[in-house]
N, C-alpha and C positions, 0 to 999 in steps of 0.2 A: 328194620330199624324202628325203634320205639318212638311213639308220638312226641315225647318230650324233646327228642333230638330234632324232630321235624319242625316243631314250633321255633326252635332256635335258628333254623335255616330260612324261615319265611322272609325276613328282611333281606337276607343275602340274595335270595333268588329273584327279588324284584330288581336287583342291580345286575343280574347275570345277563350276558349278551344273548341275543336271539340265536346267533350262530357264531362259531369261533373256528379258528384255524385247526385243522386236523393233521397231526404229524404222523403219517402212516409209515411204519418201519418196514415190515415184511408182509403184512396182511393188507387186503384191499376191502374197503367198505363197500358192501353190496347194496343195502338199503336199510331204511328205518321206517317203521310202521307204528303210528299212534293208534292204540287199541282203546276203544270205548265200549262200555256196556252199562245199561241203565239199571243198576242194582246197588243197594246200600253196602253190600259186602265187597263190591268190586274195588280192587286197588291194593296197595301195599305189597306187591309181589316181590318176594325175596329169593325165590329159587325156581328153576326151570328144568324140565326134561323133555327133549324132542325125540320122537321116534326115528328109527333108522332111515325111513323114507322121507322124513321132514314134513309129514302130513298130519301128525297127531302130536299133542303136547299136554304136559301136566304142569300146571303152575301152582306154586305154594305161596300163600300170603303170610305176613308176619302176625296175623291175627288168627292163626290156627284154622286155615281153610284151604282145601285142595280144590282146584278147578281143572277139569279136562276139557279140551277143545280140539277142533279140527282146523288145520291151517289151509287156507285156499291160496294157491300160488298162480301167478301169471308170469310167463317167461322166467321162471325160476325165482321170482321175488314174491314176498308176502303181499297179498292183495286184500285179504280179509281173514278174520278169525271168528269161528262159530262155536259158542259155548255148548258143550254136550252135557255137562253135569257139574255139580259142586256139592261138597260135603264138609262139615266141620271135622277138624282133627280132634280125636277124642283122647281122654286120659286113659290110664290103665284100668280105671274103674268104669269106663264108658261114659264119662261126663264131658260136656262141652267145656273147654278151657277158656278162661278170660284173663286179661291182664298179663303180667310178666311171665306167669307159668305157661302161657300159650304163645310165647314169642318164638314162633317156628321160623327157621331161617334157611336151612339147607335140606336138600332132598337127593336121595340116591335110589334108583329104581333097579330091581334085580331082573334077570332074564325071565322069571316066571310072573312078573308084574307086581310082586310085593314091594313094599316101600320102607325105606329108612328115612327118618326125619331128625335133624339136629335142632336144638333149642339153645337160646342164650339167656333167657330170663332165669331159668333154673338150668344150669349147664348139664346137658344130657343128650343122648341119642336114643331114639325109640324105634321099634319095629312095628310095622302094620301089615298084616296079611293082605289087606285090600283097603281101598278108600272107605271110610265109615266104620272100620273095625276098631276095637279097643287097642291101646298101646301095650307093647311089651318093652319095658325100659331096660336098656343094657346096663350092666354094672357101671357104677361111677367111681373111678379111682380117686385117690386123694388129690392128684394133680388137677382135677377138674374143680375142686371146691374153692380154690383161691383165684379163679379167673375173674376178670373184670366184669362188672355189671354192664349189660348192653354192649359187650365187646368180645364175646366168645365165639360160638360155633356157627358163623354165617355160612361157612363152606363145608360141604360134605360130598365125597366121591366114592365110587365103588370100583375096585380094580378087577382085572381079569380073573383072579383067584377068588373073587367074592369077598375080599377083605375091604373094610371101610377105612377111609382116610379123612380126617378132619383137622382143622387148624384154627387157632383163635385170631380174631380180628386185632386185638390189642396186646395181649400178653406176649412177652419176648423172653428168650433165654438170657442168662447173665452176660453173654457175648453180643446180645442184640439181635439174634436170629429168630426166625419164626418156627416154633416147634410144630411138628406134624405128628398127630396121634393116630395109631392104627389099631383097629379091632380085627383080630384074626378068627373070630368066632368063639374064642375062649377067654382071651385076655386083651387088655390094652397095653400098648408099648409106644415108645417114641423112637421109631427107626431112623429118622433123619430130621434135619432142620433145613429151612430155606433162607437164603440171604434177604434181609430187609434192605430195600433200596428206595431212596428218594422220598420217603414219607408216605408212600402208598400202603394201603392196608388190604389184606385179603378179604373178599366178600363172597367168593364162589369158587368151586373147583370141579373138575371133571377129568376122567380118563377118556381120551379120544379113541376112535377105532384104530388109530395108529399105535396105541398102547402108551402114548406119552401123557404126562401129568400136566394139566392146564390149570392155571390159577388166574382168576379175574380179580383185579385190585382197584381200589377207589381212593381218591384223594379229594378232600373237601376244603374249599377256601371260602373267603368272604364273598366271592362272586360266582360260586357254583361248583360243579363237579368235574373232575378229570377221571379217566379210566385207563387202565393198562392191562394187557394180557401177556402173561409169560407162560412158558412151558419147559418141561425137562424130560429127558429120558430117565427112567428109573431102572437102574441096573443093579442087581443084587441088593435091592432095597436101599439104594443110594441114588440121589439125584445127580444128573450129569447133563452136559451140553445145554446149559441154560440159554434160552432165546427170549427176547422181547419182541412180540409179534406186532403190537401197536401200542402207542401211548398218545392219548388225545389231548388237545388243548381244552381249556376250561369252556364249558358250555356246548361242546360238540354233541354230547348226548345227555340224556337225563341221568338219574341216579342208578346206574346199572348195578344190579345185585345178583342176578341169576345167570347161569351159564350152562349151555349144552353144546358139545362138540360132536359132529356127525359127518357122514360122507354122503354127498348127493348122487343123483343118478348118473352124473358124468364122472363120478369117482373123485370129486374134489372135496377137500376138507372144508367144513363150514363151522363157524362158531355163531350160535344164536344166543342173544342175551336179552334180558328183560329188566325193566327199571321199576324201582319202588317209588311210587308217587307220594308216599306218606299220607295219603288221603287229603292232599292239599290241592286246591284249585290252581295254584301257581305251577304245579308240576304235572307230569303226564305219565301214563303207562305206555312205554315205548318198547317195541321189539326191534332189536338191531342185529343185522347179520353181516359177517365178514367172511370173505374167502381166505383160507389159510394156505401157506405153502407147505408142501410135503418135505 
C-alpha cells in the first residue's frame, strides 16, 4: 500500500479498538506474532511465502525489498523470526527502484526458487532468477494499462502447472466481478472471474498444497481493518465450491496483505499472513496463522 493511503489511515487507527470480536467461520485462529527488527528498511510487507515445513519465509515490502528469514516455532506456534538476508528488488536495468515504479505487492515462488513479483505503481509482473538479480518484465497487455492507480496487482499466485494468476484490488468487470488474469508462459488471458462480496477487496492469493485457490481480502473503515479468506476449487480453469474460511471483526488483526498456505508436520492446512504497517508507529508488522479445514 502506498504511503499516501497510509497517511489517510492515521487518524482512523487512533480510534481503532485494541481488540475486537472475531467471527470465525470454518478456520481456527492459531496465533498472532508481532515482528520487530531495528532497521530503517523494515516494514511495509505486502507479500509472503512460507516454505513447506513452515520454517523459512520470504517477505516482500511495497518499497521493493525482499527479506528472507527463519521462523522459530514452539509447540507449533511462531515464537521468533530471525532475518537471514535482505535485498532491493531491481529493475530490468539492474537499478534500485523508488517511488511508484517500485510499488511491489505480490510474490510467487517457483519450485526452483526463482521469483515472480507483481507491481501496482506501474501495472506489471516481473521474473527474478534469484533475489538481487535484474528483472525480466512479462509482456503487458492492453487490459493492464487502464487499471486503477494504487489498486492493481496486490495478489499473485502460481498454480501446479507453473501458470501465474493475478487479480486487481479495485478494477471490476461490467457485471461487478473480480477479473483473474493468467500467464501461461506465452500469453495473458482472463480465464475466470470471482464474485465481489461485501465490499472486501483482494490483497493476496495463493494455491495451497490441496490445489485450491485462496484469496485474502481486506476491508478498510474509519475505525480500522477487517480481513476475510475465501477459497475455490479450480476445475477446468473455472472456480467452484466457494468457501469463506474466516471473516474478522474490525481491529482483530492489523492490515493483513500477504498470504501463504502450507501443510504442517501433522498434515494440517495452515494459512500464514503478514501485515503491512505502512511504516507507521500506530500499526505493527504482524504474522497471523490460522488452521484451515480440509
